[in-house]
C-alpha positions as CSV (number, residue, x, y, z in Angstrom):
1,M,-7.7,17.2,-3.1
2,D,-5.5,20.2,-3.1
3,D,-3.1,21.1,-6.0
4,M,0.0,19.9,-4.1
5,T,-1.6,16.5,-3.4
6,I,-2.6,16.1,-7.0
7,E,0.9,17.0,-8.3
8,K,2.5,14.5,-6.0
9,L,0.0,11.7,-7.0
10,K,0.5,12.4,-10.7
11,K,4.1,11.2,-10.3
12,I,3.3,7.9,-8.6
13,K,4.2,4.7,-10.5
14,A,4.2,2.2,-7.6
15,I,2.2,1.4,-4.5
16,V,4.3,0.0,-1.6
17,S,2.5,-1.1,1.5
18,D,2.9,-2.6,5.0
19,I,0.6,-5.6,5.6
20,D,-0.5,-5.8,9.2
21,G,-2.6,-2.8,10.2
22,V,-3.0,-1.7,6.6
23,L,-4.3,-4.7,4.6
24,T,-5.5,-6.3,7.8
25,D,-7.0,-4.7,10.9
26,G,-3.7,-5.5,12.7
27,R,-5.1,-8.5,14.6
28,T,-4.0,-12.0,14.3
29,G,-5.4,-15.3,15.5
30,F,-3.8,-18.5,16.4
31,V,-5.4,-21.9,15.7
32,P,-3.8,-25.2,14.9
33,E,-2.2,-23.4,12.0
34,P,0.6,-20.9,12.9
35,E,-1.5,-17.8,12.1
36,V,-4.8,-16.6,10.6
37,K,-5.2,-13.2,9.0
38,F,-8.2,-11.5,7.5
39,F,-7.7,-9.5,4.3
40,N,-10.3,-7.1,2.8
41,F,-11.5,-8.4,-0.6
42,R,-12.2,-4.9,-1.9
43,D,-8.6,-3.9,-1.1
44,G,-7.3,-6.8,-3.2
45,H,-9.6,-5.9,-6.1
46,W,-8.5,-2.3,-6.1
47,L,-4.8,-3.3,-6.0
48,K,-5.5,-5.3,-9.2
49,V,-7.2,-2.3,-10.7
50,A,-4.0,-0.3,-9.9
51,M,-1.8,-2.9,-11.6
52,R,-4.1,-3.0,-14.7
53,S,-3.6,0.8,-14.7
54,G,0.1,0.4,-15.0
55,M,1.2,0.6,-11.3
56,R,3.7,-1.6,-9.7
57,V,2.3,-3.0,-6.4
58,G,4.0,-4.8,-3.6
59,L,4.3,-5.3,0.1
60,I,7.0,-4.9,2.8
61,S,6.4,-6.5,6.1
62,G,8.3,-6.9,9.3
63,R,6.6,-10.3,9.9
64,K,6.6,-13.5,7.9
65,C,3.4,-15.4,7.5
66,A,2.1,-18.0,5.0
67,A,-1.1,-15.9,4.7
68,N,1.0,-13.0,3.3
69,Q,2.5,-15.2,0.7
70,V,-0.8,-16.7,-0.4
71,R,-2.4,-13.3,-0.6
72,A,0.4,-11.7,-2.6
73,K,0.4,-14.7,-5.0
74,E,-3.3,-14.6,-5.4
75,L,-3.3,-11.0,-6.3
76,G,-0.2,-11.3,-8.6
77,L,1.7,-8.6,-6.8
78,N,5.0,-7.5,-8.2
79,F,6.9,-8.1,-5.0
80,L,6.7,-9.3,-1.4
81,Y,9.4,-8.7,1.3
82,E,8.8,-10.4,4.6
83,D,10.6,-10.7,7.9
84,V,12.2,-7.4,7.1
85,K,14.0,-5.8,10.1
86,D,15.1,-2.7,8.1
87,K,12.3,-1.6,5.8
88,R,14.5,1.1,4.3
89,A,16.8,-1.5,2.8
90,A,13.9,-3.4,1.2
91,F,12.4,-0.1,-0.1
92,E,15.8,0.8,-1.7
93,D,15.9,-2.7,-3.3
94,V,12.4,-2.0,-4.8
95,L,13.6,1.3,-6.2
96,K,16.6,-0.3,-7.8
97,K,14.9,-3.4,-9.1
98,Y,12.0,-1.5,-10.7
99,D,14.1,1.6,-11.8
100,L,11.9,3.9,-9.6
101,S,12.7,7.0,-7.7
102,A,11.3,7.4,-4.1
103,E,9.2,10.3,-5.5
104,E,7.4,7.8,-7.8
105,C,6.3,5.6,-4.9
106,L,3.3,5.8,-2.6
107,Y,3.9,4.1,0.7
108,V,1.3,3.3,3.3
109,G,1.8,2.2,6.9
110,D,0.3,2.2,10.4
111,D,3.1,2.2,13.0
112,L,6.5,3.6,13.9
113,I,8.4,1.0,11.8
114,D,6.8,2.6,8.7
115,Y,7.9,6.2,9.7
116,P,11.1,6.2,7.5
117,L,9.3,5.0,4.4
118,I,6.3,7.3,4.8
119,K,8.9,10.1,5.1
120,R,11.0,8.9,2.1
121,A,8.2,8.1,-0.4
122,G,6.9,10.6,-2.8
123,F,3.5,10.3,-1.2
124,G,3.5,8.9,2.3
125,V,0.2,7.7,3.9
126,A,-0.8,6.8,7.4
127,V,-4.0,4.8,7.9
128,A,-6.8,6.3,9.9
129,D,-6.1,4.3,13.0
130,G,-2.3,4.4,12.7
131,V,-0.1,6.0,15.4
132,E,-0.3,9.8,15.6
133,E,3.5,10.2,15.2
134,L,3.1,9.3,11.5
135,D,1.4,12.7,11.0
136,E,4.9,14.3,11.3
137,V,5.8,12.8,7.9
138,A,2.7,11.7,6.2
139,D,1.2,13.5,3.2
140,Y,-2.2,12.0,3.9
141,R,-4.1,10.1,6.6
142,T,-6.8,7.9,5.2
143,K,-10.4,8.2,6.4
144,T,-10.5,4.4,6.4
145,P,-8.9,2.3,9.2
146,G,-6.6,-0.6,8.4
147,G,-8.2,-3.7,7.1
148,H,-11.4,-2.0,6.0
149,G,-10.7,-0.7,2.5
150,V,-7.6,1.5,2.8
151,M,-6.5,0.5,-0.7
152,V,-10.0,1.2,-2.1
153,E,-9.7,4.8,-0.9
154,L,-6.1,5.3,-2.0
155,V,-6.3,3.7,-5.4
156,R,-9.4,5.6,-6.3
157,M,-7.8,8.9,-5.2
158,L,-4.6,8.0,-7.1
159,L,-6.4,7.1,-10.4
160,K,-8.6,10.2,-10.2
161,A,-5.5,12.5,-9.7
162,Q,-3.8,10.8,-12.7
163,G,-6.9,11.0,-14.9
164,K,-7.1,7.2,-15.2
165,M,-10.3,6.5,-13.3
166,D,-12.6,6.5,-16.4
167,E,-10.2,4.1,-18.2
168,A,-10.1,1.8,-15.2
169,M,-13.9,1.7,-15.1
170,E,-14.4,0.9,-18.7
171,R,-14.2,-2.9,-18.3
172,Y,-17.0,-2.7,-15.7
173,R,-19.3,-0.3,-17.6
174,K,-19.6,-2.6,-20.7
């Protein structure tokens, strides 16, 4: 990581993410239930590591789905906004509710609807397989495609930049 990236990451107090295409691979399936989604277990674990390290963590999605609600509850996330037509308004609500500045938020997305938040966040991230237009505003493009461990990559990078990785690992090294 270069010095500018490290300095931006040191300021981060919250991780805000899109769902479809970031925590999932962007596909959905329809069976007798309205919708089926597949989430990466390692992403969930590393989001919990981030929360134990003092981060606020939550999701903003343009779609509403029971699977999103179950996953957010299971992980104990701080917030979940669904069926959001204007992600900027939801992001501003997060900033107000948690007394954060945009500079203190990392936002990760995969498509054009995420462009304004990637641009506004203190550290904006596009996933590896996200649309190329996000490169205009993203601080970082993951090596990992959506649904395959994006949060593992980002939380590890964030904790290392903030000097919190050893502390986060203590519970596992006992």
